[in-house]
N, C-alpha and C positions, 0 to 999 in steps of 0.2 A: 475295494475302497475305491470310494469316489474321487480321492483327492489325486489317484494317479491315471486317471480319465481327463482330469482338468491340467494336472501336469503334462501329459501328453498335448491334449490342446495348446497348453503355451509355448509347449517346444514347436507344436506345427505353426503357430500364428507366428512368430517370429522368423521361423524357417521363410514362411510365405514373404517376408519384407527383405530378405537378402538373397534367398536362391538363384537371384540373376543379376546380381551386381557382378560389374567387372572390375578388376584390377583398382582402377581410379576410385569406383566408387567404397572400395573395401578400404582404400588409404585416409580417406577423408578422417580429417579431426573429429574427435566426438567432444563433448563439455567435458568428460573426463580429462583433469589433467594429462597431456602426453600418451593419450589413448587414441588411437583409429579407429575404425569399424574392424579391420583386421584383427587389431589388439582385445578389442571388446570380444570376439567370436572366439579368439583363440584361447581367451581367459576362461570362456562357458566351457571349451571342449577339454582344458584342462582339468577345469571344477569337476565336469562329469568324470575323467578318469582317475579322479581319487574318489568320486563317490561309490561310482561302479564296484571299486577294491572294497572300499570301507563296507559296501553292503554283501559283495561277494565270502570277503576273506578278513573278518575284526581284526585276526590277529597280525596279517600280513599290513593292513593300514596301520595297526596301532606302531609297528616295529620300523615304518616308514615314515611316519608323521611328520616327523622333525625336519627331513629331508625335503618330503612334498612341499611342507611349506613353504620353508626356504625356497624352493625351487616356484613356486607359485607367485609370492609376495615378490620376486626378485625384478627390479625397476626395467633392468634391460636384459636380461635372460630368460629364462624358464620357457614359458607358452608363447611370449612376444617374440625370442631367438626363432622358436621351432615354424613359427606360422610366417616368418618375414619372407622366406622363398618360395613360400604355397602359391601355386593356383588357386585362385576363386574357388574351380571344385573341389580341389585339393583340401582346404581349408572347410567348406561346407560339410564334405564327406566326413571328416575328422570331427567334426561336433556332430554328426549325426550318428556315426557309429557308438560316438561314447555315451551319447543320453539314449541311445537304445539300449546298450548293455543296463544303464542305470536302472531302465524301467522295467526290464526284463528280470532284473535281480531284487528290485523292489517287490515285483510280483509274486515274486517266489517265497516273500517271507508272511507270516503269520501278523496279523495285526498288533500280536500281543510282543512282537520282537525288539528289541532295541539293536541300535546300528551305532558304531563310534564315530564320531565326526570333532572338529578342532575345538568345539565347545562342551566337549563329553559326550556320554552316550546318549541316543536320541529315540525317540518311536518311530516306526516308520511311518506314522503319518507328519510327525514333526520334521523329519528328514526331507518325505517329498513335499511339505509346504518350503521346506526353506529352498529346495531344487526351484520349484514354481516361483519364487520371491525372487532368485539370483537371477533366474531367466528373463522375467519380466524387467526389472531393473536395469539389468545391462542391455536389453531392448529397448528401455528408454533413450538411453544415451543413443543408440543405433540410430531411432526416430527423430530425436531431438538433430543428431549430425545432418541426417540424408532430409531433414523437412518434410516427414512420412506424414500420414495420418493413421492413428490408431485405436479406436475406437474401444473404450471403458469395458469390461464384461462383469458379468458376476464373479469369476474367478479372484475379482479383488478382493473378495471376503476374508480371504485365507490369506492375502498379505496384510490385510487390515485388523486380522485375528492375530499373526504375529508379531504387528506392531504394537499392540497390547499389552501382548505377552512379553515381551521383551524390553520394557520399559526398565524393569530392574536392571538388565545387563545393560542398558545404556548408561547407568550410573556405576555399576560394578566396572565397566571395561574401563572408566576414566578414573577410578580409586575414589568413587564419589559417595556417599550414601543419600539412599533413595529417601525422599519426604514420606512420612508416614500417610499425609494427606492422600486421600482417594480421588481420581481423576474419570469422572463420566465422559466416555465417549459416544459421540451419536452421530452416527455418519446416513449419510444417501447414497444407497447404490444405485448404481447405472441405471436399474430399472423400477428407481422408485424405492425400494425396499428400504425399512427403517434399520439399520445394523447397529447394537448396543452394547455396551459393557460400561461395568462400574454401578455404585451406589445411584440411582435418578438424583438423590437430594445430595450429592458430592456439593462442595463449593467451587471446588472448581471443573473445568469442564472444556472439552474440542469438542466443537461442533460441524458440519459443512461436508461438503462431498468426499466420498469415500476415496473417488479418484484422485483428491489432495492430500488425501492423510496417507495414502500409501507413497506417493510421491515426497511427502517429507519424511518418513519412517525408514525410507530407503535412499532418504539424502539427495533425490535428485532435484528438489525444488527446496528454495530457504521457505519457511512457512509464512513469510512475509508475500511472498510471490504468488499465495494461494487464496483461497475464499475459505479457509477454517478461521472460524471464529473461537478464539483463545481466552478461556476467564480463568483467571487465578494465578499465583506466582508458581504453585507447583507445577501447575499445566504450562504455565510459559516456559518456565526451566527447563521441563521435558521436549518439548517439540523443539527446544534450543540445541539438543544434545541427542535425539532421537535418533538409534541405529538398531535397524531389523535385522543387521548381516552380520556375520561373525569377523573377528579379526581385529587388530588394533584399533583406537577409537579415530576417527577423520570427522572432519568440520563440513562436508557436503557443500552445496554450491553457495555462493554468498547472497544477500538480498540483491535485488534489481538484474539478476541472471535473465529471467525468467518474467518479466512484469505482466502481468494480465491485462 
């Protein structure tokens, strides 16, 4: 499955940015309120613990899901507490170990297998895509916090696809009904490729750079701070609430946080 190779590459890309950070670098605040770089990495490490458990032992994951989620979403405890006293090498090592366990577990699955997750059972491909998206999104917080450069790659296609497919979820998690109107999504990938979803003649549309679309659906940028062109009421509403990740509804970054 090519997605697993891309997931490994996404892990490695973020690793290259944080591998040599010292304690001061890890304690830099990110745009995610209350989260330092250390917190971002501990969140990823703990998420990989959950992911590898789900991929290795579905029954054990389901039995522990409520407790695991409470731990993950805890504002002061959970992974943040565990990582608070870790030396940089120890924290990076925790993340490396858990992400490798996830990769190894996913590689042992057939493409037709289903894996449990917080939003229900997922295909191996969808599960790996969600891991890639989360790694990239939290990596964006790290990049923004440290003022680093990160070139967009063709791996964004996976995140854009997930962003389109989670349009209905973005409404459901807020208790809202998704409009019947189709929304055409036409994006330009980092290499100039055209990535398109939806009916070509749809009245509503979202067009522009794939990077900007991925930043919006992962709530790392407000749509007004991007070069996306949004046409139609249904498209406007979707971009205001888009959420490609599991969990309770969140509002993302306010407009003007990252002016172009």
